[in-house]
C-alpha positions as CSV (number, residue, x, y, z in Angstrom):
1,X,-135.3,-32.5,-21.3
2,X,-138.5,-30.4,-23.3
3,X,-142.0,-31.1,-22.3
4,X,-144.5,-31.4,-24.9
5,X,-146.9,-28.2,-25.2
6,X,-149.8,-30.5,-24.4
7,X,-147.9,-31.3,-20.9
8,X,-147.1,-27.8,-20.4
9,X,-151.0,-27.2,-20.9
10,X,-152.2,-29.5,-18.5
11,X,-149.9,-28.1,-15.8
12,X,-151.0,-25.0,-16.4
13,X,-154.5,-26.0,-16.1
14,X,-153.7,-27.2,-13.0
15,X,-152.0,-23.9,-11.4
16,X,-155.2,-22.4,-12.3
17,X,-157.3,-25.0,-10.5
18,X,-155.2,-24.9,-7.6
19,X,-155.0,-20.9,-7.8
20,X,-158.8,-20.9,-7.9
21,X,-159.0,-23.5,-5.1
22,X,-157.2,-20.9,-2.7
23,X,-159.1,-17.6,-3.4
24,X,-162.2,-19.5,-3.0
25,X,-160.8,-20.9,0.2
26,X,-163.7,-20.5,3.3
27,X,-162.1,-19.4,6.8
28,X,-163.7,-19.8,9.7
29,X,-162.9,-17.8,12.9
30,X,-164.2,-17.6,16.7
31,X,-164.3,-14.7,18.5
32,X,-165.2,-13.9,22.0
33,X,-166.6,-10.5,23.1
34,X,-166.6,-8.7,26.6
35,X,-170.2,-8.1,26.3
36,X,-172.9,-10.3,27.9
37,X,-175.5,-12.1,25.8
38,X,-178.2,-10.3,25.4
39,X,-176.5,-6.9,26.0
40,X,-177.1,-4.5,23.0
41,X,-173.7,-3.7,22.4
42,X,-173.0,-8.0,22.2
43,X,-176.4,-8.3,19.9
44,X,-175.4,-5.6,17.5
45,X,-171.9,-7.2,17.1
46,X,-173.9,-10.3,16.4
47,X,-175.3,-8.2,13.2
48,X,-171.5,-7.4,12.6
49,X,-170.3,-10.9,12.6
50,X,-173.6,-12.2,10.4
51,X,-172.7,-9.3,8.2
52,X,-169.0,-10.4,7.5
53,X,-170.6,-13.5,6.1
54,X,-172.5,-11.5,3.6
55,X,-170.1,-9.1,2.6
56,X,-167.5,-12.1,1.8
57,X,-169.9,-14.5,-0.2
58,X,-169.9,-17.0,2.3
59,X,-166.2,-17.4,2.8
60,X,-165.4,-15.9,6.0
61,X,-167.6,-16.9,8.8
62,X,-167.2,-15.6,12.6
63,X,-168.4,-17.2,15.5
64,X,-168.8,-15.0,18.2
65,X,-169.1,-15.8,21.9
66,X,-170.4,-13.8,24.6
67,X,-168.0,-12.7,27.7
68,X,-166.1,-15.5,29.6
69,X,-167.7,-18.2,27.3
70,X,-163.6,-19.2,26.9
71,X,-161.7,-17.4,28.9
72,X,-162.0,-14.2,30.9
73,X,-162.3,-10.8,29.7
74,X,-159.1,-10.2,30.1
75,X,-157.4,-13.1,28.8
76,X,-158.3,-13.3,25.3
77,X,-155.2,-11.4,24.1
78,X,-153.3,-14.5,25.4
79,X,-155.9,-16.7,24.1
80,X,-155.6,-15.1,20.1
81,X,-151.9,-15.5,20.6
82,X,-152.2,-19.2,21.5
83,X,-154.8,-20.0,19.0
84,X,-157.7,-20.5,21.4
85,X,-159.5,-18.1,19.8
86,X,-159.0,-16.3,16.4
87,X,-160.3,-13.0,17.3
88,X,-162.4,-10.7,19.8
89,X,-164.3,-7.4,20.5
90,X,-163.1,-6.0,23.3
91,X,-161.9,-2.6,25.1
92,X,-158.2,-2.3,25.0
93,X,-157.9,-1.2,28.0
94,X,-158.4,-4.4,29.8
95,X,-154.6,-5.2,28.7
96,X,-153.1,-1.8,30.2
97,X,-151.1,-4.3,32.6
98,X,-149.3,-5.6,30.2
99,X,-148.5,-2.0,28.4
100,X,-149.7,1.2,30.0
101,X,-149.9,2.0,26.5
102,X,-153.0,0.5,25.9
103,X,-154.8,2.0,28.6
104,X,-154.1,5.6,27.2
105,X,-155.0,4.8,23.5
106,X,-158.3,2.9,25.0
107,X,-159.7,5.6,26.8
108,X,-157.5,8.6,27.1
109,X,-160.3,10.5,29.5
110,X,-161.7,13.8,28.1
111,X,-160.3,13.5,24.4
112,X,-163.2,12.9,22.8
113,X,-166.4,15.1,22.6
114,X,-167.9,12.9,19.9
115,X,-167.2,9.1,18.5
116,X,-166.1,10.1,15.0
117,X,-163.6,12.2,16.5
118,X,-161.9,9.0,17.5
119,X,-162.8,7.3,14.6
120,X,-160.8,10.1,12.2
121,X,-158.0,10.0,15.0
122,X,-157.8,6.1,13.8
123,X,-158.0,6.5,10.6
124,X,-156.1,9.5,9.8
125,X,-154.4,10.5,12.6
126,X,-152.0,7.3,13.2
127,X,-154.4,5.5,16.0
128,X,-154.5,2.3,13.3
129,X,-150.6,2.4,12.9
130,X,-150.3,2.7,16.6
131,X,-152.8,0.0,17.4
132,X,-150.4,-2.5,15.6
133,X,-147.6,-1.2,16.9
134,X,-148.8,-2.2,20.3
135,X,-150.6,-5.8,19.4
136,X,-148.3,-7.2,16.9
137,X,-145.6,-8.3,19.4
138,X,-148.5,-10.0,20.8
139,X,-149.2,-12.0,17.8
140,X,-152.5,-10.1,17.1
141,X,-153.5,-7.8,14.2
142,X,-155.9,-4.9,14.6
143,X,-158.7,-4.5,12.1
144,X,-160.5,-1.7,13.2
145,X,-162.5,0.5,16.2
146,X,-165.6,0.9,17.3
147,X,-167.4,2.3,20.3
148,X,-170.6,2.3,22.0
149,X,-170.2,6.1,22.5
150,X,-169.3,9.0,25.0
151,X,-170.8,7.7,28.3
152,X,-173.0,9.9,30.1
153,X,-172.6,11.3,33.6
154,X,-175.1,10.4,36.6
155,X,-175.2,12.6,39.3
156,X,-177.4,13.7,42.1
157,X,-175.7,17.3,42.1
158,X,-176.1,19.6,39.4
159,X,-173.2,20.0,37.7
160,X,-172.7,22.9,35.3
161,X,-168.9,22.3,34.6
162,X,-165.3,21.7,36.3
163,X,-165.8,24.0,39.5
164,X,-168.5,21.5,40.6
165,X,-166.4,18.5,40.4
166,X,-164.6,20.1,43.5
167,X,-165.0,17.5,46.6
168,X,-167.5,15.2,45.0
169,X,-167.8,11.8,45.9
170,X,-168.0,9.6,42.7
171,X,-167.5,6.1,41.2
172,X,-165.2,5.6,38.9
173,X,-163.0,2.5,37.8
174,X,-159.4,2.5,38.8
175,X,-156.4,3.9,37.1
176,X,-156.5,6.8,34.3
177,X,-160.1,7.6,35.0
178,X,-159.9,8.0,38.8
179,X,-156.5,9.9,38.2
180,X,-158.2,12.3,36.1
181,X,-161.2,12.9,38.5
182,X,-159.0,13.7,41.5
183,X,-156.7,15.7,39.5
184,X,-160.0,17.7,39.2
185,X,-160.7,17.9,42.6
186,X,-163.3,14.9,42.9
187,X,-163.1,12.4,45.3
188,X,-163.0,9.0,43.3
189,X,-163.9,5.6,44.9
190,X,-163.7,1.7,43.5
191,X,-166.9,0.4,43.2
192,X,-168.5,-2.6,41.2
193,X,-170.9,-1.8,38.9
194,X,-173.4,-4.0,40.8
195,X,-173.2,-1.1,43.8
196,X,-173.7,1.7,42.1
197,X,-177.4,2.5,42.3
198,X,-177.5,1.3,45.9
199,X,-174.7,3.9,46.5
200,X,-176.2,6.4,44.9
201,X,-179.4,5.9,47.0
202,X,-177.5,5.6,50.2
203,X,-175.7,8.7,49.4
204,X,-172.4,6.9,50.1
205,X,-171.4,8.7,46.7
206,X,-172.8,11.3,44.4
207,X,-172.2,10.7,41.0
208,X,-170.8,7.9,39.0
209,X,-168.8,7.2,35.7
210,X,-170.7,4.3,34.9
211,X,-172.6,3.8,31.0
212,X,-174.2,5.5,28.0
213,X,-177.6,7.4,29.3
214,X,-179.9,5.0,28.0
215,X,-178.3,2.3,29.8
216,X,-178.4,4.4,33.0
217,X,-182.0,5.4,32.5
218,X,-183.1,1.5,32.3
219,X,-181.4,1.0,35.2
220,X,-183.1,3.7,37.3
221,X,-179.9,5.2,37.6
222,X,-182.1,8.9,37.4
223,X,-184.3,7.6,39.6
224,X,-181.6,8.1,42.2
225,X,-179.6,10.9,40.6
226,X,-181.3,13.1,38.4
227,X,-178.7,15.6,37.4
228,X,-177.2,13.5,34.8
229,X,-174.5,15.2,32.3
230,X,-175.3,14.4,28.7
231,X,-173.6,14.0,26.4
232,X,-170.8,13.5,28.9
233,X,-167.2,15.0,29.0
234,X,-165.2,11.9,30.2
235,X,-165.4,8.6,29.1
236,X,-165.9,6.9,25.5
237,X,-163.5,3.6,25.6
238,X,-162.3,2.5,22.2
239,X,-163.3,-1.3,21.5
240,X,-160.7,-3.1,19.4
241,X,-161.8,-5.8,16.7
242,X,-158.5,-7.8,16.6
243,X,-157.3,-11.3,15.2
244,X,-154.2,-13.7,15.4
245,X,-151.7,-12.1,13.3
246,X,-151.0,-15.3,11.5
247,X,-154.3,-15.8,10.3
248,X,-154.9,-12.3,9.3
249,X,-151.4,-12.5,7.4
250,X,-153.1,-15.7,5.7
251,X,-156.2,-14.3,4.4
252,X,-155.8,-13.0,0.8
253,X,-156.0,-9.3,0.1
254,X,-159.7,-9.2,-0.7
255,X,-161.0,-10.6,2.5
256,X,-158.8,-8.4,4.5
257,X,-160.2,-5.1,2.9
258,X,-163.7,-6.9,3.3
259,X,-163.0,-7.2,7.3
260,X,-161.5,-3.9,7.3
261,X,-164.4,-2.2,5.3
262,X,-167.1,-4.6,7.5
263,X,-165.9,-3.3,11.0
264,X,-165.7,0.4,9.9
265,X,-169.3,0.0,8.5
266,X,-170.3,-1.8,12.2
267,X,-168.5,1.6,13.8
268,X,-170.8,3.7,12.7
269,X,-174.2,1.3,13.1
270,X,-173.1,0.9,16.6
271,X,-172.8,4.4,17.2
272,X,-176.1,5.2,15.3
273,X,-178.3,2.7,17.4
274,X,-177.0,3.5,20.7
275,X,-177.1,7.2,19.8
276,X,-180.7,6.4,18.8
277,X,-181.8,4.9,22.1
278,X,-179.8,7.7,24.0
279,X,-181.8,10.4,22.5
280,X,-185.3,8.6,23.4
281,X,-183.9,8.0,26.8
282,X,-183.5,11.9,27.0
283,X,-186.7,12.8,26.0
284,X,-188.0,10.1,28.5
285,X,-186.2,11.5,30.8
286,X,-187.0,15.4,30.7
287,X,-190.5,14.5,29.8
288,X,-190.8,12.8,33.3
289,X,-190.2,16.2,35.1
290,X,-187.9,14.8,37.4
291,X,-184.5,14.7,35.7
292,X,-182.6,17.4,34.8
293,X,-180.0,16.9,31.4
294,X,-177.5,19.3,31.8
295,X,-174.7,19.5,28.3
296,X,-171.4,21.4,29.1
297,X,-170.4,23.7,27.1
298,X,-167.4,23.5,25.2
299,X,-165.2,25.6,27.1
300,X,-165.9,23.5,30.2
301,X,-165.3,20.6,28.3
302,X,-161.8,21.8,27.4
303,X,-161.1,22.4,31.2
304,X,-161.6,19.0,31.9
305,X,-159.8,18.2,28.8
306,X,-156.6,20.4,29.9
307,X,-156.7,18.8,33.2
308,X,-156.4,15.1,31.7
309,X,-153.7,16.0,29.6
310,X,-151.5,16.3,32.8
311,X,-152.1,13.0,33.8
312,X,-152.1,11.6,30.4
313,X,-148.5,12.6,30.3
314,X,-147.8,10.7,33.7
315,X,-149.1,7.5,32.1
316,X,-146.5,8.2,29.2
317,X,-143.5,7.8,31.5
318,X,-144.5,4.6,32.1
319,X,-143.4,2.8,29.2
320,X,-142.0,3.8,25.6
321,X,-145.0,2.7,23.9
322,X,-147.0,5.2,25.9
323,X,-144.6,7.7,25.7
324,X,-145.3,7.0,22.0
325,X,-149.1,7.2,22.1
326,X,-149.1,10.0,24.1
327,X,-147.1,12.3,21.6
328,X,-149.2,11.0,18.8
329,X,-152.7,11.8,20.2
330,X,-151.5,15.0,21.7
331,X,-150.2,16.6,18.2
332,X,-153.5,15.1,16.5
333,X,-155.3,17.1,18.9
334,X,-153.1,20.3,18.7
335,X,-153.5,20.3,14.5
336,X,-157.1,20.1,14.9
337,X,-158.1,22.2,17.6
338,X,-159.3,20.2,19.7
339,X,-156.5,21.1,22.5
340,X,-154.4,24.0,23.3
């Protein structure tokens, strides 16, 4: 049965209206951060969430909650898969218990000397694809990476290179960080962050893997440990911004692109803001006349990285995914002259 031209025209208009409505659909998401309210990282993350709304003309809105608001910091992955949360901004290493590959890609101790090195690996070296291979089986999609930057190193003793780590009593988190420091000859111990200052002050430890220079300085660490190494040589966490995969798949391509762009821009903003804080704190520390800031030369950083790679290889034996991360990471570092 033939339809009249008028009927066809009406049907076409109705279809166009539905398509326009679909394109203009609004999306509201609830994300949880691994940082507490008021923390400089969380404040910057709030700026990212607000910027997403602006970038998308209000079509995407993100409510960002501080750590522990809905679930524990290491439970957000499951909460996103279950639809309790829509996404998170978090340190990927929290999920190393599910697959050691998460720990290796999140913080390959000693790999990076600057944030841009990690960002280049994520965008050009296969890092982004690896993250989605790891996350999508758990019901998440990786939008992009950021980082607070290269952590400084807190020390009571002056450290000019790897040899000075021998026998050094230091605080470091369990897992790969402790493994690498132990392999370098240090004596790592596991202490909560709340006990670092007191332990340094009382001589229980001589050094600590703690945070970025400005945070260390603001918390008085340099009053009891006046020989920091800056920029740091060991730790720079990958902070992932990920979303429920089903909800990502439902987004139109232009909004997907806008979200990816927003994360890339935010990463640069966060690094620049925290680096500026660090530089200001370094100048204050030096001006005090009581703090000696040491910057390790490239050859010492390379020595530490070589020690670290031996520990990466051990992690690589623990899962197929960890092996894939190891092969991709070391291949990239060698190709770019960052590793022998």
